[in-house]
Every structure is written in structure tokens, then in C-alpha cells.
Phi, psi and omega in degrees: 000132183284153180217184178239128186228140173265126179247105178277136184073026184283001174262000178271185186300293183291318182301321181292321180291320177295318178300319179296318178296321177298316179297317181295334178275002176092013182270159171270134187233130171245121179262127175245119184206138179269001177062021176290327174231346178272179183230135180305320181289352176279348179282121184296144173299135183104342175267144171281138182242132175237120176274113183184175183265153180296338177293345178260011186301333182304333181294337185241013177249127175207176184299347178284346179275125184274342180179170180236136170247119196249108180242358190283087180214152168279144191221016180270116184301310182299317179297324182295331177287320181282328183227065183300327182298327179297322183282321176294320183295309184279305188293320181267305181298318179296319179291324177300318177294321179297315179297321178295319179294321178295318180298315181296323183273352182077022177271115193243027178222130184220135168243122187251132177279095179263198188205153174291346178296346176294336184276336185072220179270112188290148177280333178208154176232151358293151185280130176253164185295338180275000179297151178301141176258118182214074185300146182256007180206161181299330177301305179298323179294322180293322179291322177294321178300320178295319177302318177296319178300316182294320178301316179294320180297319179295315183292320186274326191233010172079014177297138171259117189222149173229125172260130179249115182265110184272159170254240182263113180271138183207177180086189180210166180227095182061239183276004186242121183202197190269124178214055180289150176219105004281157179273138180230356184268145192298308187299310177297329177294317179294324177295328176296326175295317179298329180276354182081012180271352181213138186289320184205165176255135178274130175254110186275089179098122177241017185234028177286157178282062179231166185307322180245009176087356180249160183300146178249131181227156180265115181258135180234135180290137185299331178288323173299320178299315181298319179298325178296325180294320179293321176294325180294325177301320180288325184280342183298120184245137182308132177080004182238145174238107181264134177244127181230134168280144175236124177188174179278338186083358177240138180257149173235137180281165178303317181291327175296320178297313182298316180295324177295319177297320176302314182294315185292318186269337184076013181252144171290142180238096176298141178233148180234124179280124180245167178300155175302150171268142179298137175083008178272106176295152180295318184225130172229107180225140185264148161264119180257024183299320181296318179296323177294317184285314187272328183256342187073030185261137175216121180296135182247001183235054188275353182286122184298320180298323178292320177298313181295319181298319178295319179294323180293316177302315181295315181299320179292319179296319179296318180297320180293327182285336186279000000 
């Protein structure tokens, strides 16, 4: 059955792909984004676009809206350490205003874009939802604070909510992909080397206790991620707050990613080993058992070469357009 959904941050990477999936499923979509990190061209054709702040969401929420998918957050770990007030103000304060607007309008369904950064350095992998939450930076702490807010809102006011904690999102979906500025994610950074836009890729630490000495991360295709959001809308139950990890359950090392980019692009990728970054765990891999059980979700694009190939196609298309 088709519905009407407000997508906050829908001009960003994940939000744009989710908005496109909603449209393809026959839903009406309103994208709310202030374009501070998103791009106007990231808003899918067919979606209504409102340039504005999440604190103004009340203007576009009424009983005709069936739910909100909330992506409007700042997400740079380093910046959050340097400017924690920016993250508390937007990620927490903005979400508090959004929840109040939803309550006032009678919109009782929410899917929240959370993060694996809520766990901090895990005690064991694969990480399950019951693992201790101990964020190591204000970004992760702000997202965890929002999860606590949502739990209270569900219990007190009947909100049906699902928080999806992502690990490393990658790939692209047609015209919608990753274009952060500045870029901090590994796959697009390595692709910039393949394009000649960067001389080499820095490998932060080559002496971790992993098979090749580099960090291992769980990569999930952005289209698999989007499908989980649509399933979460169906799973959201009044008065309940469900938290699900999303990942492949398989880890790939930094060097495996670099070698895959070499194969996919046919370009040499010079690498430079740099000192470890503080707070980088050796291995971060998700258990997605809860998402499989509660949402009926199973990633179908788990092949790293396929993820890289989609990201490479998108990166080349963006470069040609610029």
C-alpha cells in the first residue's frame, strides 16, 4: 500500500538512495534538506523538495504523512571532536524538535539512521545490538543520545520506531552515490587515486592483529541499506523502538579494498603506510541476525567487487558532469 513519507536529509548519500527506493515502491516522498552537506541534484526526480532545517519540519508534517525517515545529521567523526557543540545542536537538538513536531502532527512512525559508532571499540565481534554502547567521539555519542530519546518517545507517546545502525556504507544506485566534501570514506578515496585526483592512498596502520595488518571493516551496499529502510517502515510497531545492526557480517581489510579497486578500475593504486589513527579498532563487523529476524532483511549485494564497480561508475559519471 502506498504512503506519504518525509525524508529528512534526503539530498545526502544514503537519504537520496532511500528516497529513490520509496518512489520506486509507489510512495509519495517529500525531501527536507538544508543542503549544508547534501546536493540539490541528489534529490530524486518525482520527490517534492523543501530546502529547510529539521527544526522547521512541523511545516510539512500533518496527519497525511505516514512516517518520517530521518537522515539529517552531521557525521564527520574528526569534526565532531573539534566542534562537539555543532553535533549536539543539530543531531540531538534538531531531532528533539523533529520528534516534537511528529507528536504534534500525529505522525507515529519513524526510521532513524543510526550508526555503529554508538558501540565505540567493541569487546567482541561480530557486534550484536546488546553489546555495550561506549562511543569514543561526540558524533557517536550524539547518535546514541537520539536512540535514547526515541526509546522514551516510543514508551511515553506510542511512537513506532526502528533505529538502523550502519557500519561502512558504500557503492551507488544509478544516479545516486557518494560525493562528500571533504571525503573521508575509504572506497571513494581510493577511487580518487584511480582517477588521478589523488597521488596515493594513506593506509593508517599496517601492524594491526589482522591477516594483512590493516583494519577490517564490514561494507554494505547502499541499495541493500535502502531496502532495509523500507522493511523497517513496515516493522515499526506503536510503542516499540527496535534497534537493528546492518552489515554483511563479513569484513574486508583496507588492503583488500585497495586491491579490489585495482582490479575493478585497472589502475595502479600507490599506497603509503601512515601511523595509526587514535580510536581505530582493528576489526568492526556486524551481526545482522536481528535485521534478518525482525525485518526479513538479507543483503543481496555483498560482493566487494560489485560494490566497488557501482561506486566507480558513479565516480566517473560525476567527474564527466563537472
